[in-house]
C-alpha positions in Angstrom: 0.0 0.0 0.0 1.4 3.4 -1.0 1.9 5.7 1.9 1.6 9.5 1.7 3.0 10.4 5.1 4.0 14.1 5.2 3.0 14.6 1.6 0.7 17.5 0.5 -2.1 16.8 -1.9 -4.1 19.5 -3.6 -7.5 18.1 -4.6 -9.9 20.0 -6.7 -13.6 18.9 -6.6 -13.0 18.0 -3.0 -16.5 18.6 -1.6 -18.6 16.0 -3.3 -18.7 13.0 -5.6 -15.4 11.0 -5.4 -13.5 14.0 -3.9 -14.4 13.2 -0.2 -13.7 9.5 -0.8 -10.3 10.2 -2.4 -9.4 12.7 0.4 -10.3 10.2 3.1 -8.3 7.4 1.5 -5.2 9.7 1.2 -5.7 11.0 4.8 -5.7 7.4 6.1 -2.3 7.0 4.3 -0.8 10.1 6.0 -1.4 12.9 3.5 -2.1 16.5 4.4 -4.8 17.7 2.0 -5.7 21.1 0.5 -9.4 20.9 -0.7 -10.7 23.1 -3.4 -14.3 23.4 -4.6 -17.2 25.8 -4.9 -19.1 24.7 -1.8 -17.6 26.2 1.3 -19.9 24.2 3.6 -19.1 21.0 1.7 -15.4 21.6 2.0 -15.8 22.3 5.8 -17.7 19.0 6.2 -14.9 17.1 4.4 -12.2 18.9 6.3 -13.9 18.1 9.6 -13.9 14.3 8.7 -10.3 14.6 7.7 -9.4 16.2 11.0 -11.0 13.3 12.9 -8.5 11.1 11.0 -5.6 13.3 12.2 -5.0 15.0 8.9 -4.3 18.6 8.4 -6.8 19.9 5.9 -6.8 23.3 4.3 -10.0 24.5 2.5 -10.3 26.9 -0.3 -13.7 27.8 -1.8 -13.0 28.5 -5.4 -14.5 29.0 -8.8 -12.0 27.2 -11.1 -13.4 29.0 -14.1 -11.7 32.2 -12.9 -7.9 32.3 -13.6 -7.1 34.7 -10.8 -8.7 32.2 -8.3 -6.6 29.4 -9.7 -3.4 31.4 -9.1 -4.5 32.3 -5.6 -5.3 28.7 -4.8 -1.8 27.5 -5.6 -0.1 30.4 -3.9 -2.2 29.9 -0.7 -1.5 26.2 -0.6 2.2 26.8 -1.0 2.0 29.4 1.7 0.2 27.0 4.0 2.2 23.9 3.4 5.4 25.0 1.7 5.0 22.5 -1.2 2.5 20.5 -3.3 3.5 16.9 -3.8 0.4 15.7 -5.6 -2.1 17.7 -7.7 -5.3 15.9 -8.3 -7.4 17.6 -11.0 -10.8 16.1 -10.1 -13.2 19.1 -10.4 -15.6 18.9 -13.3 -18.9 20.2 -14.6 -21.6 18.3 -16.4 -23.7 20.5 -18.7 -26.6 18.4 -20.0 -29.1 19.2 -22.7 -29.3 19.2 -26.4 -26.0 20.7 -27.6 -27.7 23.0 -30.0 -29.7 24.5 -27.1 -26.8 25.0 -24.6 -25.9 28.6 -24.0 -22.5 29.8 -25.0 -21.7 31.0 -21.4 -22.6 27.5 -20.1 -20.3 25.8 -22.7 -17.5 28.3 -21.9 -17.7 27.7 -18.2 -17.6 23.9 -18.7 -14.5 24.2 -20.9 -12.9 26.5 -18.3 -13.5 24.1 -15.4 -12.9 20.8 -17.2 -10.1 21.6 -19.6 -8.5 25.0 -18.9 -8.3 24.8 -15.1 -6.5 21.4 -15.0 -4.0 22.7 -17.6 -3.5 26.0 -15.8 -3.1 24.3 -12.3 -0.6 21.9 -13.8 1.4 24.8 -15.2 1.2 26.6 -11.8 2.5 23.6 -9.7 5.1 22.3 -12.1 7.8 24.9 -11.4 7.9 24.0 -7.7 7.8 20.3 -8.4 10.5 20.6 -11.0 12.7 22.5 -8.6 12.3 19.8 -6.0 12.5 17.1 -8.6 9.5 15.5 -7.1 5.8 15.5 -7.7 2.8 13.8 -9.2 -0.2 15.1 -11.3 -3.4 13.2 -11.7 -6.1 14.4 -14.2 -9.6 12.9 -14.1 -10.7 12.4 -17.6 -13.9 13.8 -19.1 -15.4 12.8 -22.4 -17.2 14.6 -25.2 -20.4 12.9 -26.3 -20.9 14.0 -29.8 -24.3 15.5 -30.7 -23.7 13.8 -34.1 -23.9 10.4 -32.4 -27.3 11.2 -30.9 -28.8 14.0 -33.0 -30.3 16.6 -30.7 -29.5 14.7 -27.5 -25.7 15.2 -27.2 -24.3 16.2 -23.8 -21.3 18.4 -23.0 -19.7 16.4 -20.2 -16.4 18.1 -20.5 -13.6 18.2 -22.9 -10.4 17.4 -21.0 -8.9 14.1 -21.8 -5.6 12.5 -20.9 -3.0 15.1 -20.1 0.6 14.1 -21.0 3.5 16.3 -20.2 6.9 16.3 -21.7 9.2 17.4 -19.0 12.9 18.3 -19.2 15.5 16.0 -17.9 15.3 15.9 -14.1 11.6 16.6 -14.2 8.9 14.8 -12.2 7.7 11.3 -13.1 
């Protein structure tokens, strides 16, 4: 069993879905966890459960569609813990409905949260990870259900897929 004793994990989408489950599993293995999500009360509930497990939890209510909030998140986690060992890009929006009827602001927000935010957060944490020559990045994959496969009934479930990074020699694995 992999241990995370003393490691700092930044987990987006930490207030519901698989976020609380992942954070509790990591806490049981010794990780300190920075939780990010829109729901402040949801984050506080998860942090309370993590505290009962003896884990230091840091909560950051955030709208990942806003670039300035993403930058603040990484800066605040680094200030609180001094490092980020693992970034788990778990946050995601589901925008359901006939694609042709979806509003452009709704589509744009989904793209920001599901695609741009994981890419931006990865770029923000990489310099510190590369400097330490240590770090891990996990991206939850979302799929695009084409409106063409089900005319008039397609769903925008996200657009981020597998994120591969080519790192310079000495980079993270």
